[in-house]
ROFIKE-840873 format. One line per field, with one value per atom (N, C-alpha, C): x negated, y negated, z; residue number from 1; atom name; residue in one letter. Coordinates in Angstrom, 2 decimals. Layout:
# ROFIKE-840873
X = c(X:...)
Y = c(Y:...)
Z = c(Z:...)
n = c(NUM:...)
atom = c(CA:...)
res = c(a:...)
This chain:
# ROFIKE-840873
X = c(-0.76:0.00:-0.92:-0.63:-1.48:-0.86:-1.10:-0.67:-1.70:-1.21:-2.20:-2.01:-3.18:-3.23:-4.03:-3.64:-4.44:-4.74:-5.89:-6.30:-6.76:-6.17:-6.39:-7.63:-8.59:-9.79:-9.35:-9.89:-9.59:-10.02:-11.17:-11.54:-10.59:-10.16:-9.18:-7.87:-7.44:-6.14:-6.19:-7.25:-7.37:-7.48:-8.06:-8.04:-6.66:-5.97:-4.55:-3.76:-3.84:-2.97:-3.58:-4.82:-5.56:-5.81:-6.29:-6.78:-5.73:-4.40:-3.46:-3.46:-2.64:-2.95:-1.96:-1.94:-1.45:-0.12:0.85:2.25:2.24:1.32:1.16:0.46:-0.41:-0.95:0.18:1.17:2.26:3.08:3.26:3.94:3.39:1.96:1.30:1.45:1.42:1.45:2.86:3.89:5.27:5.61:4.84:4.87:4.28:3.26:2.60:3.46:4.11:5.20:6.23:6.80:7.99:7.52:6.38:5.82:5.61:4.99:4.75:6.10:7.17:8.40:9.10:8.74:9.27:8.62:7.24:6.45:6.50:6.92:6.88:7.74:7.31:8.24:9.28:10.39:11.47:12.25:12.22:12.91:14.16:13.57:14.63:14.79:13.83:13.74:12.89:12.53:11.85:10.44:9.76:8.47:8.62:9.59:9.84:10.18:11.07:11.50:10.27:9.23:8.28:7.07:7.19:6.15:6.50:5.42:5.68:4.39:4.51:3.37:2.98:1.63:1.23:0.02:-0.49:-1.78:-1.48:-2.46:-2.21:-2.05:-2.78:-2.81:-1.87:-1.15:-0.24:-1.03:-2.27:-3.12:-3.29:-2.32:-2.36:-0.96:-1.03:0.18:0.17:1.14:1.20:2.24:1.89:2.84:2.82:3.71:3.48:4.23:4.78:5.28:4.06:4.20:3.05:2.47:3.21:2.76:2.30:2.22:2.01:0.64:-0.39:-1.75:-1.71:-0.90:-0.81:-0.21:0.84:1.55:0.48:-0.16:-0.95:-2.18:-2.81:-4.04:-4.03:-2.85:-2.62:-3.39:-3.06:-3.68:-4.12:-4.58:-5.03:-3.76:-2.55:-1.36:-0.41:-0.78:0.10:-0.80:-0.32:-1.16:-0.89:-1.76:-1.54:-0.49:0.34:1.30:1.04:0.08:-0.30:0.73:0.92:1.86:1.40:0.31:-0.24:-1.29:-2.26:-3.29:-2.65:-1.82:-1.13:-0.41:0.25:0.96:0.09:-1.22:-2.08:-2.47:-2.88:-3.25:-2.19:-0.90:0.21:0.24:0.16:0.31:-0.88:-2.01:-3.22:-3.13:-2.56:-2.60:-1.46:-0.35:0.62:0.09:-0.87:-1.41:-2.71:-3.13:-4.29:-5.64:-5.68:-6.88:-7.54:-8.72:-9.53:-10.24:-10.24:-10.85:-11.43)
Y = c(1.17:0.03:-1.17:-2.22:-3.37:-4.60:-4.36:-5.41:-6.49:-7.72:-8.76:-9.28:-9.18:-9.59:-10.81:-11.72:-12.84:-12.54:-12.33:-12.17:-13.56:-13.98:-15.47:-15.48:-16.25:-16.27:-16.93:-16.18:-16.60:-18.02:-18.39:-19.85:-20.74:-20.37:-21.38:-21.45:-20.20:-20.11:-20.95:-20.86:-21.54:-23.15:-23.50:-24.86:-25.43:-24.54:-24.83:-24.97:-24.16:-24.32:-25.05:-25.63:-26.49:-25.78:-24.55:-23.90:-23.10:-23.12:-22.48:-20.89:-20.19:-18.73:-18.00:-16.69:-15.70:-16.00:-16.52:-16.65:-17.79:-18.82:-19.78:-19.31:-18.34:-17.66:-17.18:-16.52:-15.87:-17.01:-18.05:-19.28:-19.78:-19.90:-20.42:-19.37:-18.08:-17.09:-17.19:-17.44:-17.51:-18.72:-19.73:-20.85:-20.72:-19.96:-19.68:-18.78:-17.86:-16.94:-17.81:-18.67:-19.52:-20.46:-20.86:-21.79:-21.03:-19.73:-18.74:-18.54:-18.23:-17.83:-19.04:-20.20:-21.40:-21.59:-21.24:-21.39:-20.29:-19.13:-17.88:-17.98:-17.77:-17.71:-16.58:-16.86:-16.05:-15.55:-14.29:-13.68:-12.74:-11.89:-11.03:-11.18:-11.91:-11.99:-11.11:-9.88:-8.81:-9.19:-9.92:-10.44:-11.30:-12.25:-13.13:-12.37:-11.29:-10.55:-9.63:-9.46:-8.65:-9.44:-10.64:-11.46:-11.42:-11.13:-11.00:-11.14:-11.29:-11.16:-9.83:-9.55:-8.18:-8.26:-7.15:-7.11:-6.98:-6.27:-5.98:-7.21:-8.26:-9.57:-10.63:-10.13:-10.96:-12.05:-11.69:-12.56:-12.32:-11.67:-11.46:-11.79:-12.35:-12.48:-11.65:-10.85:-9.77:-9.87:-9.81:-9.72:-8.39:-7.46:-6.13:-5.59:-6.48:-6.05:-5.61:-4.51:-3.98:-4.96:-5.91:-6.92:-8.16:-8.37:-9.68:-10.23:-9.38:-9.88:-10.46:-9.87:-10.33:-11.61:-11.98:-13.18:-14.22:-14.00:-14.84:-15.15:-14.28:-14.34:-14.43:-14.07:-13.93:-12.78:-12.62:-11.51:-12.09:-11.20:-11.80:-12.17:-11.70:-11.89:-13.02:-13.32:-14.34:-15.23:-16.56:-17.54:-17.21:-17.55:-17.30:-18.29:-17.79:-18.66:-18.48:-19.05:-18.90:-19.34:-18.63:-18.94:-18.72:-17.73:-17.52:-18.56:-18.86:-19.75:-21.14:-21.60:-23.06:-23.17:-21.99:-21.91:-22.12:-21.59:-21.68:-23.09:-23.75:-25.20:-26.13:-25.84:-26.70:-26.71:-25.48:-25.45:-25.95:-25.86:-26.38:-27.98:-28.50:-29.89:-30.46:-29.83:-30.31:-30.44:-29.53:-29.47:-30.22:-30.93:-31.91:-31.16:-29.98:-29.21:-29.33:-29.47:-29.48:-28.18:-27.48:-26.17:-26.07)
Z = c(0.02:-0.01:-0.04:-0.81:-1.05:-0.14:1.19:2.05:2.09:2.62:2.91:4.26:5.00:6.46:6.73:7.52:7.93:9.31:9.75:11.15:11.68:12.77:13.14:14.14:13.63:14.56:15.87:16.88:18.33:18.71:18.08:18.43:17.64:16.50:15.79:16.63:17.00:17.73:18.98:19.73:20.93:20.69:19.59:19.33:18.82:18.08:17.71:18.84:19.86:21.05:22.16:21.85:22.78:24.26:24.09:25.26:26.05:25.63:26.39:26.26:27.03:27.04:25.99:26.25:25.30:24.77:25.59:25.24:24.14:24.30:23.24:21.94:22.12:20.95:20.13:20.85:20.21:19.51:20.17:19.61:18.45:18.35:17.23:16.09:16.34:15.25:14.69:15.62:15.19:14.33:14.65:13.76:12.47:12.30:11.07:10.23:10.95:10.32:9.72:10.49:10.00:8.85:8.81:7.73:6.54:6.61:5.45:4.91:5.72:5.09:4.34:4.84:4.13:2.85:2.79:1.55:0.60:1.05:0.26:-1.02:-2.18:-3.36:-3.18:-3.56:-3.34:-4.64:-4.92:-6.01:-5.50:-4.60:-4.02:-2.56:-1.90:-0.48:0.32:-0.50:0.22:0.79:0.01:0.61:1.83:1.76:2.94:4.13:3.88:5.07:5.62:5.03:5.51:5.99:6.32:6.89:8.45:9.26:10.83:11.39:12.78:13.66:13.93:14.00:14.32:15.11:15.41:16.07:17.58:18.24:19.73:20.71:20.24:20.90:20.14:19.30:18.47:17.81:17.26:16.62:15.06:14.46:13.10:12.50:11.27:10.67:9.39:9.29:8.16:7.14:5.96:4.98:4.27:4.71:4.38:3.14:2.28:1.01:0.21:-0.52:-1.42:-2.36:-2.78:-3.74:-3.06:-1.71:-1.07:-1.62:-1.69:-1.95:-3.50:-4.40:-5.80:-5.90:-5.03:-4.90:-4.29:-3.21:-2.50:-3.39:-3.97:-4.62:-6.19:-6.71:-8.19:-8.79:-10.04:-10.95:-12.16:-13.00:-14.47:-15.15:-14.69:-15.43:-14.78:-13.61:-12.97:-12.06:-11.92:-11.16:-9.62:-8.74:-7.37:-6.84:-6.01:-5.27:-3.78:-3.23:-1.95:-0.90:0.18:1.25:2.58:2.71:4.09:4.46:3.63:4.01:4.18:3.26:3.42:4.75:5.16:6.44:7.54:7.62:8.54:8.61:7.41:7.35:7.89:7.47:7.95:9.60:10.14:11.67:12.29:11.69:12.29:12.18:11.06:10.94:11.85:12.04:12.92:14.36:14.70:15.99:16.10:15.16:15.05:15.02:14.43:14.42:12.98:13.00:11.69:11.60:10.49:10.49:9.06)
n = c(1:1:1:2:2:2:3:3:3:4:4:4:5:5:5:6:6:6:7:7:7:8:8:8:9:9:9:10:10:10:11:11:11:12:12:12:13:13:13:14:14:14:15:15:15:16:16:16:17:17:17:18:18:18:19:19:19:20:20:20:21:21:21:22:22:22:23:23:23:24:24:24:25:25:25:26:26:26:27:27:27:28:28:28:29:29:29:30:30:30:31:31:31:32:32:32:33:33:33:34:34:34:35:35:35:36:36:36:37:37:37:38:38:38:39:39:39:40:40:40:41:41:41:42:42:42:43:43:43:44:44:44:45:45:45:46:46:46:47:47:47:48:48:48:49:49:49:50:50:50:51:51:51:52:52:52:53:53:53:54:54:54:55:55:55:56:56:56:57:57:57:58:58:58:59:59:59:60:60:60:61:61:61:62:62:62:63:63:63:64:64:64:65:65:65:66:66:66:67:67:67:68:68:68:69:69:69:70:70:70:71:71:71:72:72:72:73:73:73:74:74:74:75:75:75:76:76:76:77:77:77:78:78:78:79:79:79:80:80:80:81:81:81:82:82:82:83:83:83:84:84:84:85:85:85:86:86:86:87:87:87:88:88:88:89:89:89:90:90:90:91:91:91:92:92:92:93:93:93:94:94:94:95:95:95:96:96:96:97:97:97:98:98:98:99:99:99)
atom = c(N:CA:C:N:CA:C:N:CA:C:N:CA:C:N:CA:C:N:CA:C:N:CA:C:N:CA:C:N:CA:C:N:CA:C:N:CA:C:N:CA:C:N:CA:C:N:CA:C:N:CA:C:N:CA:C:N:CA:C:N:CA:C:N:CA:C:N:CA:C:N:CA:C:N:CA:C:N:CA:C:N:CA:C:N:CA:C:N:CA:C:N:CA:C:N:CA:C:N:CA:C:N:CA:C:N:CA:C:N:CA:C:N:CA:C:N:CA:C:N:CA:C:N:CA:C:N:CA:C:N:CA:C:N:CA:C:N:CA:C:N:CA:C:N:CA:C:N:CA:C:N:CA:C:N:CA:C:N:CA:C:N:CA:C:N:CA:C:N:CA:C:N:CA:C:N:CA:C:N:CA:C:N:CA:C:N:CA:C:N:CA:C:N:CA:C:N:CA:C:N:CA:C:N:CA:C:N:CA:C:N:CA:C:N:CA:C:N:CA:C:N:CA:C:N:CA:C:N:CA:C:N:CA:C:N:CA:C:N:CA:C:N:CA:C:N:CA:C:N:CA:C:N:CA:C:N:CA:C:N:CA:C:N:CA:C:N:CA:C:N:CA:C:N:CA:C:N:CA:C:N:CA:C:N:CA:C:N:CA:C:N:CA:C:N:CA:C:N:CA:C:N:CA:C:N:CA:C:N:CA:C:N:CA:C:N:CA:C:N:CA:C:N:CA:C:N:CA:C:N:CA:C:N:CA:C:N:CA:C:N:CA:C:N:CA:C)
res = c(m:m:m:a:a:a:q:q:q:i:i:i:r:r:r:v:v:v:r:r:r:l:l:l:n:n:n:e:e:e:a:a:a:l:l:l:l:l:l:k:k:k:s:s:s:i:i:i:i:i:i:k:k:k:g:g:g:e:e:e:e:e:e:s:s:s:d:d:d:l:l:l:i:i:i:t:t:t:n:n:n:a:a:a:a:a:a:d:d:d:d:d:d:i:i:i:v:v:v:d:d:d:a:a:a:a:a:a:k:k:k:d:d:d:l:l:l:c:c:c:p:p:p:v:v:v:r:r:r:t:t:t:g:g:g:w:w:w:l:l:l:r:r:r:s:s:s:r:r:r:i:i:i:r:r:r:v:v:v:a:a:a:g:g:g:a:a:a:n:n:n:h:h:h:n:n:n:e:e:e:v:v:v:l:l:l:a:a:a:e:e:e:a:a:a:y:y:y:y:y:y:a:a:a:s:s:s:y:y:y:v:v:v:e:e:e:l:l:l:g:g:g:t:t:t:r:r:r:f:f:f:s:s:s:a:a:a:p:p:p:q:q:q:p:p:p:f:f:f:l:l:l:r:r:r:p:p:p:a:a:a:l:l:l:d:d:d:i:i:i:v:v:v:a:a:a:a:a:a:r:r:r:r:r:r:g:g:g:v:v:v:k:k:k:h:h:h)
């Protein structure tokens, strides 16, 4: 299965949440999921429905549709339509973090 996963750097997460603890890490990851779902191109809605928080520490955002990486990164037949990286950038900017 060709999933795409974004593992959130612990230092970046801590700076996004300004040093707060694990429930705020989950909140930051949830904000990234919400932004990714807003940015995600929709044809059937399957990809959007498969974006979620993952990882033992809730420090990963996972888009588990088999074609997620093709949408995010593009192919030789289609242009990229990034939604995960821009979502991270949006949440970081809202929280005043430069990365």
